[in-house]
C-alpha positions in Angstrom: 0.0 0.0 0.0 3.0 2.3 0.0 2.4 5.1 -2.5 4.9 5.6 -5.4 3.8 9.1 -6.5 3.1 12.3 -4.6 -0.5 12.3 -5.8 -1.1 9.0 -3.9 0.5 10.3 -0.7 -2.0 10.9 2.2 -1.3 14.0 4.3 1.6 16.4 4.3 0.0 18.7 1.8 2.2 21.6 3.1 5.2 19.8 1.8 4.0 17.8 -1.2 0.7 19.5 -2.3 0.5 21.6 -5.5 3.0 24.5 -5.5 4.6 23.2 -2.2 8.4 23.7 -1.8 9.3 20.0 -1.7 7.1 19.1 -4.6 8.7 21.9 -6.7 12.1 20.5 -5.9 11.2 17.0 -6.9 9.5 18.2 -10.2 12.6 20.2 -11.0 14.8 17.2 -10.4 16.9 18.9 -7.8 16.5 18.1 -4.2 18.7 19.1 -1.3 19.9 16.8 1.4 17.2 16.8 4.0 16.0 15.7 7.4 12.3 14.6 7.6 11.2 15.2 11.2 7.8 14.0 12.4 5.9 11.4 14.4 5.9 7.7 13.6 3.8 6.5 10.6 3.2 9.8 8.9 5.1 9.2 5.6 8.8 9.9 6.1 10.0 6.6 4.5 7.3 6.9 1.9 8.4 10.4 0.8 12.0 9.2 0.5 10.8 6.3 -1.7 8.7 8.6 -3.8 11.7 10.9 -4.4 13.9 8.1 -5.5 11.1 6.7 -7.8 10.3 10.1 -9.3 13.9 11.1 -10.0 15.0 7.6 -11.1 18.2 7.8 -9.0 20.2 5.1 -7.3 18.7 4.6 -3.9 20.1 3.0 -0.7 18.3 2.6 2.6 19.9 2.1 6.0 18.5 1.9 9.5 20.5 3.7 12.2 19.5 0.9 14.6 21.3 -1.9 12.7 23.9 0.1 10.5 27.1 1.9 11.3 30.1 3.7 9.8 31.1 0.6 7.8 27.8 0.4 5.9 27.7 4.2 5.4 31.2 4.1 3.9 30.2 1.2 1.6 27.3 3.3 0.2 29.5 6.3 -0.3 32.1 4.3 -2.3 29.3 2.9 -4.4 27.8 6.4 -4.8 31.1 7.7 -6.3 30.3 5.7 -9.4 26.7 6.9 -9.6 26.3 10.7 -9.1 23.1 11.8 -7.4 22.8 8.7 -5.3 20.2 9.0 -2.6 21.0 7.6 0.9 18.0 7.3 3.1 18.8 6.7 6.8 15.8 5.8 9.0 16.0 6.9 12.6 19.1 9.0 12.0 18.9 10.4 15.5 20.2 7.0 16.7 23.5 7.6 14.9 26.2 8.8 17.3 28.5 11.8 16.5 31.1 9.6 14.8 28.6 7.9 12.6 27.0 11.2 11.6 30.4 12.7 10.9 31.1 9.9 8.5 28.4 11.4 6.3 29.7 15.0 6.3 32.2 15.0 3.4 30.0 13.0 1.0 27.0 15.3 1.7 29.1 18.4 1.3 30.7 17.3 -2.0 27.4 16.1 -3.4 28.5 12.5 -3.6 25.3 11.5 -1.9 22.0 13.2 -1.3 21.1 12.4 2.3 17.5 11.9 3.4 17.3 11.3 7.2 14.2 10.4 9.0 13.7 11.2 12.7 11.0 11.3 15.3 13.2 13.4 17.6 14.0 17.1 17.4 17.0 17.3 15.0 18.3 20.4 16.8 19.2 18.1 19.7 19.8 14.7 18.0 21.6 15.6 14.8 25.0 17.3 15.1 25.2 20.9 14.0 27.7 20.3 11.2 25.5 17.8 9.4 22.3 19.7 10.2 23.7 22.8 8.6 24.1 20.9 5.3 20.5 19.7 5.3 17.1 21.2 4.8 14.7 20.3 7.7 11.2 19.4 6.7 8.6 19.0 9.5 5.9 16.4 8.9 2.6 16.7 10.7 0.5 14.1 12.5 -2.1 12.6 10.2 -5.6 13.9 10.7 -8.8 11.8 11.0 -9.7 12.5 7.4 -6.2 11.3 6.3 -6.4 8.1 8.3 -9.9 7.3 6.9 -8.6 7.9 3.4 -5.8 5.4 4.1 -8.3 2.8 5.0 -10.5 3.5 2.0 -7.4 3.3 -0.3 -6.6 -0.1 1.2 -10.2 -1.3 0.7 -10.4 -0.1 -2.9 -6.8 -0.8 -4.2 -5.5 -3.9 -2.4 -6.1 -6.9 -4.6 -6.4 -9.2 -1.6 -8.9 -7.0 0.2 -11.2 -5.9 -2.6 -13.1 -9.2 -2.9 -14.0 -9.2 0.8 -16.6 -6.5 0.5 -15.3 -4.6 3.5 -17.7 -2.1 5.0 -16.4 0.5 7.5 -19.4 0.8 9.8 -17.4 2.3 12.6 -13.8 3.7 12.7 -13.4 5.3 16.1 -11.5 2.3 17.6 -9.2 2.0 14.6 -8.3 5.7 14.8 -8.0 5.8 18.5 -5.7 2.8 18.9 -3.5 3.8 16.0 -2.9 7.2 17.5 -2.4 9.0 14.2 0.2 6.5 13.0 -0.7 5.4 9.5 1.5 2.3 9.6 0.0 1.2 12.9 -3.5 1.8 11.5 -3.0 -0.4 8.5 -1.3 -3.1 10.6 -4.3 -3.1 12.9 -6.7 -3.1 10.0 -4.9 -6.1 8.6 -5.1 -7.9 12.0 -8.8 -7.4 12.1 -9.3 -8.8 8.6 -7.1 -11.8 9.3 -9.0 -12.5 12.5 -12.3 -12.5 10.7 -10.9 -14.7 7.9 -9.6 -17.2 10.4 -13.0 -17.2 12.2 -14.7 -18.3 8.9 -13.9 -21.3 6.8 -14.9 -19.5 3.7 -14.0 -16.0 2.7 -17.0 -13.7 3.4 -18.7 -11.7 0.7 -19.3 -8.9 3.2 -17.1 -8.0 6.2 -18.4 -5.3 8.5 -15.8 -3.5 10.6 -17.2 -2.2 14.0 -15.6 -0.7 17.1 -16.4 -3.8 19.1 -14.7 -6.1 16.6 -11.6 -3.9 16.6 -11.4 -3.8 20.4 -11.8 -7.5 20.6 -8.9 -8.1 18.2 -6.8 -5.3 19.7 -7.0 -6.8 23.2 -5.9 -10.2 21.9 -3.2 -9.1 19.5 -1.7 -5.8 20.6 1.1 -5.6 23.2 0.1 -4.3 26.6 2.7 -1.5 26.3 2.4 0.8 23.3 5.1 3.5 23.0 2.8 5.9 21.3 -0.6 5.1 22.7 -2.6 5.6 25.9 -0.6 2.8 27.7 2.5 4.9 27.2 1.2 7.7 29.2 -0.6 5.5 31.8 2.6 3.6 32.6 4.9 6.6 32.7 2.4 8.2 35.1 2.4 5.0 37.3 6.2 5.1 37.2 6.5 8.7 38.3 3.8 8.3 41.0 5.5 5.2 42.4 8.8 7.1 42.8 7.0 10.1 44.3 5.3 7.7 46.7 8.7 6.4 47.8 7.9 2.9 46.6 11.0 1.4 44.7 9.2 -1.9 44.1 6.3 -0.3 42.3 8.7 2.0 40.4 10.8 -1.0 39.3 7.8 -2.9 38.0 6.7 0.0 35.8 10.3 0.5 34.7 10.4 -3.2 33.7 7.2 -2.8 31.8 8.7 0.1 29.8 11.9 -1.8 29.1 10.0 -4.9 27.9 7.9 -2.7 25.7 11.0 -1.3 24.0 10.6 2.3 25.4 13.3 4.7 24.4 16.0 4.6 27.1 16.5 8.3 26.9 12.8 9.0 27.4 12.9 7.1 30.7 16.1 8.8 31.8 14.7 12.2 30.8 11.7 11.7 33.0 13.9 10.7 35.9 16.0 13.8 35.4 12.8 16.0 35.7 11.6 14.0 38.7 14.9 14.5 40.5 14.3 18.3 40.6 10.5 18.3 40.6 9.9 15.8 43.4 13.2 15.4 45.3 14.7 18.8 44.8 16.8 20.2 47.6 15.7 17.5 50.0 18.6 15.6 48.3 20.5 17.6 45.7 22.6 14.5 44.9 19.5 13.1 43.2 19.8 15.6 40.3 23.5 14.7 39.9 22.8 11.0 39.7 19.8 11.5 37.4 22.0 13.6 35.1 24.8 11.1 35.2 22.2 8.4 34.4 20.9 10.2 31.3 24.5 10.7 30.1 25.4 7.0 30.7 22.4 5.4 29.0 22.7 7.8 26.0 26.2 6.3 25.5 25.3 2.7 26.3 21.8 1.8 25.3 20.0 -1.5 26.0 20.4 -4.1 27.5 23.1 -2.8 29.9 21.2 0.5 30.5 18.6 -1.3 32.4 21.0 -1.8 35.3 21.8 1.9 35.4 18.1 2.8 35.2 17.4 0.5 38.1 20.1 2.1 40.2 18.8 5.5 39.6 15.1 4.6 40.0 15.7 2.9 43.4 17.7 5.8 44.6 15.1 8.4 43.6 12.2 6.4 45.1 14.1 5.9 48.3 15.2 9.5 48.6 13.6 12.3 50.8 11.0 14.3 48.8 10.3 18.0 48.3 8.4 19.9 45.7 9.4 23.3 47.2 11.3 24.3 44.0 8.1 23.6 41.9 5.9 25.7 44.3 8.6 28.5 44.4 8.9 29.0 40.7 5.1 28.7 40.3 4.6 31.5 42.8 7.3 33.7 41.1 5.7 33.2 37.7 2.3 34.1 39.1 3.8 37.3 40.5 5.3 38.1 37.1 2.0 37.4 35.3 0.0 39.5 37.8 2.4 42.5 38.0 3.9 42.6 34.6 7.4 43.8 33.9 8.3 45.6 37.1 11.4 47.8 37.0 14.7 46.5 38.3 15.7 48.5 41.4 18.4 51.0 40.5 21.0 49.8 43.0 21.2 46.3 41.5 21.2 47.3 37.9 24.3 46.8 35.8 26.3 50.0 35.0 28.9 49.3 32.4 28.9 52.8 30.8 29.3 56.3 32.2 25.8 57.3 31.1 24.3 54.4 33.1 26.3 55.5 36.1 25.1 59.1 35.7 21.6 57.7 35.7 22.2 56.2 39.1 22.5 52.6 37.9 24.2 50.5 40.6 24.2 53.4 43.1 23.9 52.1 46.6 24.6 48.5 45.8 26.6 46.8 48.6 28.9 43.9 47.7 27.6 41.0 49.8 31.0 39.4 50.4 32.1 42.4 52.4 29.5 41.8 55.1 29.6 39.5 58.0 29.0 35.9 56.9 29.1 37.2 53.3 25.7 38.9 53.8 24.4 42.4 53.7 20.7 43.1 54.1 19.4 44.9 51.0 16.4 44.8 48.7 16.5 42.5 45.6 12.9 42.6 44.5 11.0 45.4 42.7 9.5 47.9 45.2 5.9 46.8 44.4 6.5 43.2 45.6 9.2 43.9 48.2 9.1 41.3 51.0 7.3 38.6 49.0 8.4 35.1 49.9 8.4 32.6 47.0 10.6 29.9 48.4 9.5 28.0 51.5 11.9 25.1 52.2 10.4 21.7 52.7 10.3 19.9 56.1 13.3 17.6 55.6 16.8 17.4 56.9 18.5 19.1 54.0 16.0 21.9 53.5 15.7 22.5 57.2 19.4 23.4 57.0 18.5 25.9 54.2 15.7 27.2 56.3 18.1 27.8 59.2 20.5 29.6 56.9 17.7 31.8 55.5 16.1 32.5 59.0 19.4 33.9 60.3 19.4 36.4 57.5 15.8 37.0 56.5 13.6 36.1 59.5 12.1 39.6 59.8 11.7 40.3 56.2 10.4 37.0 54.8 9.3 35.2 58.0 11.6 32.2 57.8 
């Protein structure tokens, strides 16, 4: 069912519709190296195939999951004999810096035209040298009308499906479970058809697709953990809440569910990094250091070894003292900004790098804190309108009680510590 022309492509009209920038490039026979960035199942691989088919150019396809520098160099050597060769790399964000660097010279010299596909923000996952040599095209999630069109095309054009007389009586379950992923939608549709065929000894002359039928098949056939669907968000929620509730056993179980489901190791580590600040905070500052080290380590290592590092960090975070004081503090400060607008910076703490600024009293009266007893001098740091407003209230735990004691010695009268 993969389209071979732009006219057959579903969705992405902003890139491939009439008079769109990418379509014009294809029609003119001159395309730049590019990064196609978008969610799963929206047409990245299909667009690469259409480009190669339309331009009749040599075409190589690699997956960053299973390929490395060796395979890239083999393609580049082959491409030297065939100018204009297109190299499509799926999930290019999984290439490390060295693997991406291996592409640079060939892309710059025009030996290959690179088409990279990624579900991750290329600004973070593709190194800047390679990114600067590529045009980034953003693909959008498929809309309901696009997904229904995909189903209708399958019913009308697939030679094996046409004789079945399929009738789409209901589509909500198909659309909901697929989550906007065209590939997942067609796979699920295929599962439903195969289920119905296996339930009947003879091929039916009419097959009616209902939500109930789809849900029945989905519960039997679809894995319990879906990286893009509702289970993804439910399980990460259970994971976070288990750590917040100081239950390492619950947190480990939900971690194992994500590992078994093939969840992106960096996604898990990123959530723990956020948790270390949001839910542990200054109750144990080492938590943020360990979470950051975990993110760095698993980014270098990957599965399966990363599961040990994730386990170490999860059990530490779950077993650590908790505080959300930093969350409450920034929330209160943001509310003050939104309520009061851009209040002027007090003159005495303004920067005064020029004579004019000094003449305007910028910095006048500022006292250098390190000259005071205990490196402290009592002076105002907030705009006059909100002077004396307390945003940060340390949590009731050993570490933050030390901070509270420190602040009370200096700001008891002003902020009420």
